[in-house]
C-alpha positions in Angstrom: -125.8 -12.4 39.8 -126.7 -16.0 38.4 -127.7 -18.7 41.2 -126.5 -21.8 39.5 -128.2 -25.4 40.2 -128.4 -28.7 39.8 -131.9 -29.2 39.4 -132.8 -29.9 42.6 -136.9 -29.5 43.5 -136.2 -26.7 45.5 -134.6 -25.1 42.6 -137.2 -25.6 40.2 -139.9 -24.0 42.3 -141.8 -21.2 41.8 -141.4 -19.7 45.0 -137.4 -20.4 44.6 -137.8 -18.6 41.4 -139.5 -15.2 42.6 -137.3 -15.0 45.5 -134.6 -15.0 43.2 -136.3 -12.3 41.6 -137.0 -10.2 44.3 -133.1 -9.5 44.3 -132.2 -9.3 41.1 -130.5 -12.6 40.8 -130.8 -14.9 37.9 -131.4 -18.5 38.2 -129.6 -20.7 36.5 -129.9 -24.8 36.1 -127.8 -27.0 33.5 -129.3 -29.5 30.8 -131.5 -31.8 31.9 -129.4 -35.3 31.4 -126.2 -33.5 31.0 -124.3 -34.9 34.5 -120.7 -32.9 33.4 -122.5 -29.1 34.0 -120.8 -28.8 37.4 -118.1 -31.8 37.5 -115.2 -29.3 37.7 -116.5 -27.1 40.5 -118.0 -30.2 42.0 -114.3 -32.1 41.9 -112.4 -29.5 43.0 -115.1 -28.6 46.1 -114.7 -32.0 46.8 -111.0 -32.1 47.0 -111.0 -28.7 48.9 -113.3 -30.8 51.6 -111.0 -34.0 51.5 -107.6 -32.7 51.4 -108.6 -29.1 53.7 -111.3 -29.3 55.8 -111.8 -33.3 57.1 -108.1 -33.9 56.9 -106.6 -30.8 59.1 -110.0 -30.2 61.1 -111.5 -30.0 63.8 -111.7 -26.0 63.3 -111.9 -24.0 66.2 -112.9 -20.8 64.3 -114.3 -19.4 61.1 -111.3 -17.3 60.9 -109.4 -20.6 60.7 -111.9 -22.1 58.2 -111.1 -18.9 55.8 -107.3 -18.6 56.7 -107.0 -22.3 55.6 -109.3 -21.4 52.3 -107.2 -18.4 51.4 -103.8 -20.6 52.0 -105.6 -23.4 49.2 -106.5 -20.7 46.7 -102.7 -19.0 46.9 -101.2 -22.6 46.7 -104.0 -23.7 43.9 -103.4 -20.8 41.6 -100.3 -19.5 42.1 -97.8 -22.1 43.4 -99.0 -25.3 42.2 -97.2 -26.8 39.5 -99.2 -26.7 36.4 -98.4 -28.9 33.0 -99.3 -26.2 30.4 -96.4 -24.4 31.9 -93.5 -26.9 31.8 -94.9 -28.5 35.6 -94.1 -24.5 36.8 -95.7 -22.6 38.7 -97.9 -19.9 38.1 -95.9 -17.1 40.0 -92.5 -18.5 38.4 -93.8 -18.6 34.7 -95.2 -14.7 35.4 -92.5 -13.7 36.8 -90.1 -15.3 33.8 -92.7 -13.7 31.3 -92.1 -10.3 33.2 -88.1 -10.8 32.7 -88.8 -11.7 29.2 -91.0 -7.9 28.7 -88.1 -6.3 30.4 -85.5 -7.6 28.9 -87.4 -6.8 25.3 -88.3 -3.5 26.4 -84.5 -3.0 27.3 -83.1 -4.0 24.0 -84.9 -1.4 22.0 -82.6 1.1 23.8 
């Protein structure tokens, strides 16, 4: 396991590194002055907070937030239109790829 940090003072302290070592977690920090180390994760987290947490709140339970999180992951990874695959959802692209594979397999008979 790796613990990623933004080089905040609490993450660079000796005590913090000792505690990570005790549970066999490797500390990891971005390069000094390189502001894009965590930009993709921060952007995705910011969008999630803006579009799901703040817009759909207030939340009644942890389970409701968990369910909304799973819905977001499903949408983002499977149903969202994606430019690299001709603005198709990944699920549709996977379906057509499987059909093509089956068609090729059957053509050998």
